[in-house]
N, C-alpha and C positions, 0 to 999 in steps of 0.2 A: 347474697348471692349474687343482684343483680353487680355488684363491684366486681365479683371473683370472674364473672363472665365478660364485663367490660376489661380486665385484666387480661385474659387468656386473648381478647380477641387482638388486644394491642400487640402482644406477644406472637400470634401470630403475622399481624402484617409486618410488624420489624423482622421476621424471620425472613417471609417472601422480599421485601423489600432487601435483605443481604446478599438472599439467592441470586436477585437480578444482578448484582453488583459482582458475583463471585467471577474470578477469571475462567476463562473458556482455554485449553490449550488447543490450539490449532495444528500443532506439531507435538508427537509423542515423542520425538526423539530419535525413535527407533526402527519406523517403517513410515512410508508415503499415506498411509491411511486418511481418509477423509479429502484428499486430493486428487483431481482427472486432470485430463486436457479442457481447456475452454474448446466449448463444442465438440467434446470428446466423451470417450465412454471410460477410458483406461489413464493411465499417470504416462506422459512421454517419456519413451525409453531412455533419453540421458537424464533426465531428473532422479537422484535417488536419495534415499535416509545412509547419509555415511558419517561414522563417528559424532552419533547425535546433533550433525548438522542436513539441513536439507538443501540439497546443492543441485546445479546443474552446470557439467563440466562439458566445456568443448574448447578448440583450438578459438583464439581471441580472432577474430574474423570483421567482426564490426560493421561497418554497413558492407563489404566486400562478399560475395559468394554465400550469402545468407541459407547456414545450415545447422538449424536448432532444432530443438525440440518441442518448441510451442509453449505457451502462456500457458499457466494451469491457476484452478480455482479450488478455493476450499468448498466443497459441495454439499456439505452435509446440513446447511444453514444459511439463511440469508440474514442479511443484520439494517438495522436501520440508525437505530444511535446508538454511537459505539466510542468506545476508549481501544486504539489498538497499537499494539506494542510488539515489536521486532528487533532483532539484531543481524548484522548483515555485514558482506564484507565484499570488496570487489579486487581485481586486478587492474594491475595499472590501466588505464584508459576504457575501464569494465563499465557496462551502462545496463541496468535494469528498471523496474519500477514497481512500486503498487497502488493497486486500483482498488477501488470501492463501488457501490451501488454498480454492482457489473450484473447485467443480463446476460444472458446468451441469444446467438442468432447473428450475431453481427461479425465482420472481418476478423474484428480482433475488440480488447477491453478497449483500445485507448480510443475509440469511436464514439464510444459512449461513456465512459467514467473517468473521472478527475484520479488526475494522476500523482500520488508523491514520487518526485523522480529521485531514483540513484545513481550517482555517477561521479566517477573520480575526475573532477571537473580537468584539474590540471593536465592528467597524464591523457585525459581524450583528445585535450588541444594539444600537447605535443606531438600524440602519434599522428592526427589526423589534421596538422598544420592549419590550424582552422579557430576561429575564435565565437566560443559559446554566448548567445546572449545569456542573461540573468533570468528568464524564464526557461531554460534549457538544465540548469545547473541544479545540484543534488539541494533537496531540501522544498523545492521550489512545488507548488501547484502546478503541474508542466501545461506551459502555455497560458496559464492566467495568471497566477499570483510570483512574486518574486520573494525568494527570502531574504531577510536582515541579516547584509554582510556584516555587521557592527556584533552581531551575535553569532554568526554561524561557525561554528567551530567542527570541520570535516576532519576525521584522521585521515592518515595518509593511505595509499592503497596497499592492499593487503592485511589492514588493520581494521580491528571490528569498530561497527558507528551503533549506535541504537539511534531506533527513530519511533516517533509516536504520534498517531491521529489521534485529535479528539473531533468527531462529526455529532452535532446535535443541530436542531431547526434554528437554532439561533449562531451561533456562532462555529466555526470549523478551526483548528490550529493544526500545526505540524510542528515539531518539535525536532531537533537532532541533539544526540549526546549531552541531555538536559537541559537545552536550551529552546526557548519560543521562538521558532523563526519568522512565523507570518500567522496572521489569523483574519480571518474575512466572514461576512456573512453573506449564507446561500442562497441566490436567487432573491438577491438584492439589485437596486438598480444599479450600483456598479459592478455587479458578478453579469448581469445581464449585458451591459457595455463590453465589456472582456469577451463574454460567450460570443457576442456578434461584430469581432472586430476581425474578421477574416481568416483565424487561423482556423476556424473549424465552420466555415461553407459548405465544403466536402463531407461535415459530419452534423446533419442537419439534427440527429439524435441526443447531441453531445450531452451531458447533465440532465437527460429528459427523466432519469428515474432518481427516486429518493428512498429506495431500498433495494439491496442486494447483495451479491457475493463480493469476498475478496479474493483478490488474483494476483498473482507475482507475474512478473512479465520475464521471460525469454527472449534477452538483446543478442542474442547469437555472441554472449562473452560469459565465462565461469559467474558464478554468483554464489555464495553461499551463507545461508539463513538461520539462526537458531532463536530460540526462546520467543515463537511466536504465539500471542495469547490476547485476547478479546474480551471487554467486559459489555456487557449493555447498559446504557443509560436513559 
């Protein structure tokens, strides 16, 4: 009898562990359920679910005459340690980002939250006639950690890319199209050196929170997302 009870306990523990590792789909492919504006109550008008994609569609304005819909968050749940996967594409020169550990009440997610940069690197430089820093380019931990150029395989504007973020207490990984672009230890000595290098001087709470919402950025260029899912670690 004792062995039988022990077996039942083991099976329950395994079952709970498997449930924790199950994927949670943040986008159902048909509606914007679960999403709303950062610091808002409703989904911004320009964001929509169309043909299985979560899209933000506007004229490509980049930095001029910013007329956007606003950043959005998945508000159903905050996440601590996780693996996040999604697919995305941008037009030529397009710009967006993925935020995590997001808290509301600030000007925007970038003021406090790490950002996996989404960008059409070549197109942005061509349109703006400017040169990007490596920490500004696709796959980077914006203004903190650069992507490994030897492993970076960014698909051209208009084609789908896949991104993955793995966030744990001991390590953070950025993946792009199946390749590990960068990894770092959060809140390590090196992390604080980068954090205090000057970029974030005007944002004293950057990196403060270790748990929060997932957010997608409106940088006033069209963006398409699909297959957005997360699992807890």
